[in-house]
TORFISE-613754 format. One record per residue (C-alpha): residue number from 1; x, y negated, z negated. Coordinates in steps of 0.1 Angstrom, whole numbers. Layout:
(rec NUM,(X,Y,Z))
...
//
This chain:
(rec 1,(-30,-351,-1544))
(rec 2,(-50,-320,-1554))
(rec 3,(-30,-297,-1577))
(rec 4,(-2,-322,-1583))
(rec 5,(3,-339,-1616))
(rec 6,(16,-371,-1600))
(rec 7,(2,-386,-1568))
(rec 8,(21,-396,-1537))
(rec 9,(30,-430,-1523))
(rec 10,(23,-447,-1491))
(rec 11,(53,-468,-1480))
(rec 12,(43,-493,-1454))
(rec 13,(50,-528,-1443))
(rec 14,(32,-554,-1422))
(rec 15,(49,-576,-1397))
(rec 16,(39,-611,-1410))
(rec 17,(40,-630,-1378))
(rec 18,(25,-602,-1356))
(rec 19,(1,-586,-1381))
(rec 20,(12,-551,-1371))
(rec 21,(23,-521,-1391))
(rec 22,(54,-506,-1374))
(rec 23,(63,-479,-1399))
(rec 24,(44,-459,-1425))
(rec 25,(56,-430,-1446))
(rec 26,(41,-407,-1472))
(rec 27,(66,-400,-1500))
(rec 28,(65,-383,-1534))
(rec 29,(77,-415,-1552))
(rec 30,(91,-450,-1546))
(rec 31,(126,-440,-1554))
(rec 32,(157,-452,-1535))
(rec 33,(159,-421,-1512))
(rec 34,(123,-425,-1501))
(rec 35,(128,-462,-1492))
(rec 36,(161,-454,-1475))
(rec 37,(143,-428,-1453))
(rec 38,(116,-454,-1446))
(rec 39,(140,-481,-1434))
(rec 40,(160,-455,-1413))
(rec 41,(130,-453,-1390))
(rec 42,(134,-489,-1380))
(rec 43,(166,-481,-1361))
(rec 44,(147,-455,-1341))
(rec 45,(122,-481,-1329))
(rec 46,(150,-507,-1325))
(rec 47,(134,-531,-1350))
(rec 48,(159,-549,-1372))
(rec 49,(141,-570,-1399))
(rec 50,(157,-603,-1407))
(rec 51,(136,-613,-1437))
(rec 52,(120,-589,-1462))
(rec 53,(94,-602,-1486))
(rec 54,(87,-577,-1513))
(rec 55,(80,-573,-1550))
(rec 56,(108,-571,-1575))
(rec 57,(116,-534,-1568))
(rec 58,(153,-527,-1568))
(rec 59,(149,-495,-1547))
(rec 60,(133,-514,-1519))
(rec 61,(160,-541,-1519))
(rec 62,(189,-517,-1521))
(rec 63,(176,-494,-1494))
(rec 64,(169,-523,-1471))
(rec 65,(203,-538,-1476))
(rec 66,(220,-504,-1470))
(rec 67,(203,-500,-1436))
(rec 68,(203,-537,-1427))
(rec 69,(232,-555,-1445))
(rec 70,(223,-589,-1430))
(rec 71,(186,-588,-1441))
(rec 72,(175,-617,-1463))
(rec 73,(154,-608,-1494))
(rec 74,(126,-630,-1505))
(rec 75,(111,-618,-1539))
(rec 76,(73,-623,-1539))
(rec 77,(67,-653,-1562))
(rec 78,(33,-639,-1573))
(rec 79,(49,-607,-1585))
(rec 80,(77,-625,-1601))
(rec 81,(54,-648,-1620))
(rec 82,(32,-618,-1631))
(rec 83,(63,-601,-1645))
(rec 84,(69,-633,-1666))
(rec 85,(33,-633,-1678))
(rec 86,(36,-597,-1690))
(rec 87,(69,-605,-1707))
(rec 88,(55,-635,-1725))
(rec 89,(21,-618,-1731))
(rec 90,(2,-649,-1720))
(rec 91,(-30,-630,-1713))
(rec 92,(-34,-621,-1749))
(rec 93,(-14,-647,-1767))
(rec 94,(-16,-685,-1763))
(rec 95,(19,-692,-1776))
(rec 96,(36,-695,-1742))
(rec 97,(6,-706,-1720))
(rec 98,(18,-742,-1717))
(rec 99,(53,-730,-1707))
(rec 100,(38,-706,-1682))
(rec 101,(17,-733,-1666))
(rec 102,(48,-754,-1661))
(rec 103,(66,-725,-1646))
(rec 104,(37,-717,-1623))
(rec 105,(37,-753,-1609))
(rec 106,(75,-750,-1603))
(rec 107,(74,-716,-1586))
(rec 108,(44,-723,-1564))
(rec 109,(53,-735,-1529))
(rec 110,(86,-743,-1514))
(rec 111,(112,-767,-1529))
(rec 112,(146,-780,-1522))
(rec 113,(174,-769,-1546))
(rec 114,(176,-804,-1560))
(rec 115,(139,-805,-1569))
(rec 116,(138,-770,-1582))
(rec 117,(168,-774,-1605))
(rec 118,(156,-808,-1617))
(rec 119,(123,-793,-1628))
(rec 120,(139,-763,-1644))
(rec 121,(164,-785,-1663))
(rec 122,(135,-805,-1678))
(rec 123,(120,-772,-1690))
(rec 124,(154,-761,-1703))
(rec 125,(158,-793,-1723))
(rec 126,(125,-787,-1740))
(rec 127,(126,-749,-1746))
(rec 128,(163,-740,-1748))
(rec 129,(161,-731,-1785))
(rec 130,(133,-706,-1778))
(rec 131,(150,-673,-1769))
(rec 132,(121,-660,-1749))
(rec 133,(118,-692,-1727))
(rec 134,(156,-694,-1724))
(rec 135,(157,-658,-1711))
(rec 136,(130,-665,-1685))
(rec 137,(148,-696,-1673))
(rec 138,(181,-678,-1671))
(rec 139,(165,-650,-1651))
(rec 140,(150,-676,-1626))
(rec 141,(186,-689,-1621))
(rec 142,(198,-654,-1615))
(rec 143,(171,-647,-1589))
(rec 144,(174,-682,-1573))
(rec 145,(186,-669,-1539))
(rec 146,(159,-643,-1537))
(rec 147,(132,-668,-1547))
(rec 148,(143,-691,-1519))
(rec 149,(150,-665,-1492))
(rec 150,(124,-680,-1469))
(rec 151,(148,-709,-1460))
(rec 152,(159,-707,-1424))
(rec 153,(128,-688,-1414))
(rec 154,(102,-712,-1401))
(rec 155,(67,-705,-1415))
(rec 156,(80,-676,-1436))
(rec 157,(58,-666,-1466))
(rec 158,(68,-665,-1502))
(rec 159,(43,-639,-1512))
(rec 160,(32,-604,-1501))
(rec 161,(-5,-615,-1499))
(rec 162,(-11,-599,-1464))
(rec 163,(1,-564,-1474))
(rec 164,(-17,-568,-1508))
(rec 165,(-49,-575,-1489))
(rec 166,(-44,-543,-1468))
(rec 167,(-36,-524,-1500))
(rec 168,(-69,-535,-1516))
(rec 169,(-89,-524,-1485))
(rec 170,(-71,-490,-1484))
(rec 171,(-77,-484,-1522))
(rec 172,(-114,-490,-1517))
(rec 173,(-115,-464,-1490))
(rec 174,(-94,-439,-1510))
(rec 175,(-116,-443,-1541))
(rec 176,(-144,-424,-1524))
(rec 177,(-121,-396,-1513))
(rec 178,(-109,-389,-1549))
(rec 179,(-80,-366,-1537))
(rec 180,(-65,-349,-1507))
(rec 181,(-62,-311,-1504))
(rec 182,(-25,-312,-1494))
(rec 183,(3,-335,-1483))
(rec 184,(-4,-325,-1447))
(rec 185,(-41,-336,-1451))
(rec 186,(-29,-369,-1466))
(rec 187,(-5,-376,-1437))
(rec 188,(-32,-368,-1412))
(rec 189,(-57,-391,-1428))
(rec 190,(-33,-419,-1433))
(rec 191,(-20,-416,-1397))
(rec 192,(-56,-420,-1384))
(rec 193,(-63,-449,-1408))
(rec 194,(-32,-468,-1398))
(rec 195,(-37,-461,-1361))
(rec 196,(-73,-474,-1364))
(rec 197,(-60,-505,-1382))
(rec 198,(-34,-511,-1355))
(rec 199,(-59,-506,-1327))
(rec 200,(-86,-528,-1342))
(rec 201,(-88,-564,-1329))
(rec 202,(-83,-592,-1354))
(rec 203,(-114,-614,-1358))
(rec 204,(-109,-634,-1390))
(rec 205,(-75,-649,-1387))
(rec 206,(-72,-686,-1396))
(rec 207,(-47,-714,-1395))
(rec 208,(-15,-706,-1377))
(rec 209,(-27,-670,-1371))
(rec 210,(-59,-681,-1353))
(rec 211,(-42,-672,-1320))
(rec 212,(-42,-635,-1330))
(rec 213,(-80,-633,-1330))
(rec 214,(-91,-609,-1302))
(rec 215,(-57,-592,-1301))
(rec 216,(-46,-559,-1316))
(rec 217,(-15,-556,-1339))
(rec 218,(-1,-528,-1318))
(rec 219,(-2,-550,-1287))
(rec 220,(21,-575,-1304))
(rec 221,(49,-550,-1310))
(rec 222,(48,-524,-1282))
(rec 223,(73,-525,-1254))
(rec 224,(63,-543,-1222))
(rec 225,(50,-520,-1195))
(rec 226,(39,-493,-1219))
(rec 227,(3,-482,-1215))
(rec 228,(-11,-470,-1248))
(rec 229,(-37,-442,-1249))
(rec 230,(-72,-450,-1261))
(rec 231,(-76,-432,-1294))
(rec 232,(-107,-452,-1304))
//
């Protein structure tokens, strides 16, 4: 943002099964109050999320639970593993690379508790005397419920790959703009960008989402009988 030392944040979410973006908000930071305001808008549109897949951001989780006490949190396994890589410095130091490879195989995909704990126990037996490894394994135990939040939700994801893909596309567009003149200009541009995204028909969906090809995200979430204006 032109003239501001720190930039602003775009808080948004994609509905995984319907590929729509129901709420977006420009905020000065990703603090608790910003996320609480963001989730408050879901009550206005009568949307009550049952499962929230997000990175390991305590502000997102606390704000979501404050507005929707019954919401289930699924911590993105990709973000969780990346935090471990940074802690163990595996990109610059080979010491813990074998340990990280073992962890990666355990935390990739969906497992039963019995299988998960069996594999973690094997790692514990080998690495329990290494304080760094022991700390990581203890943290996984602590986050167990958030790493298996997908259970009970058929076809639910364990990563935030869809929103990360949208983030990458948006960042490429913003790079050419360099900065906005004001917060008002940013809100106007983002509103147009997100409307265009919601009104554009999907063409490259594969697998279980193939049925969405030829449809618009906004059509998946709008109320029946509502005729939407043609912005584009």
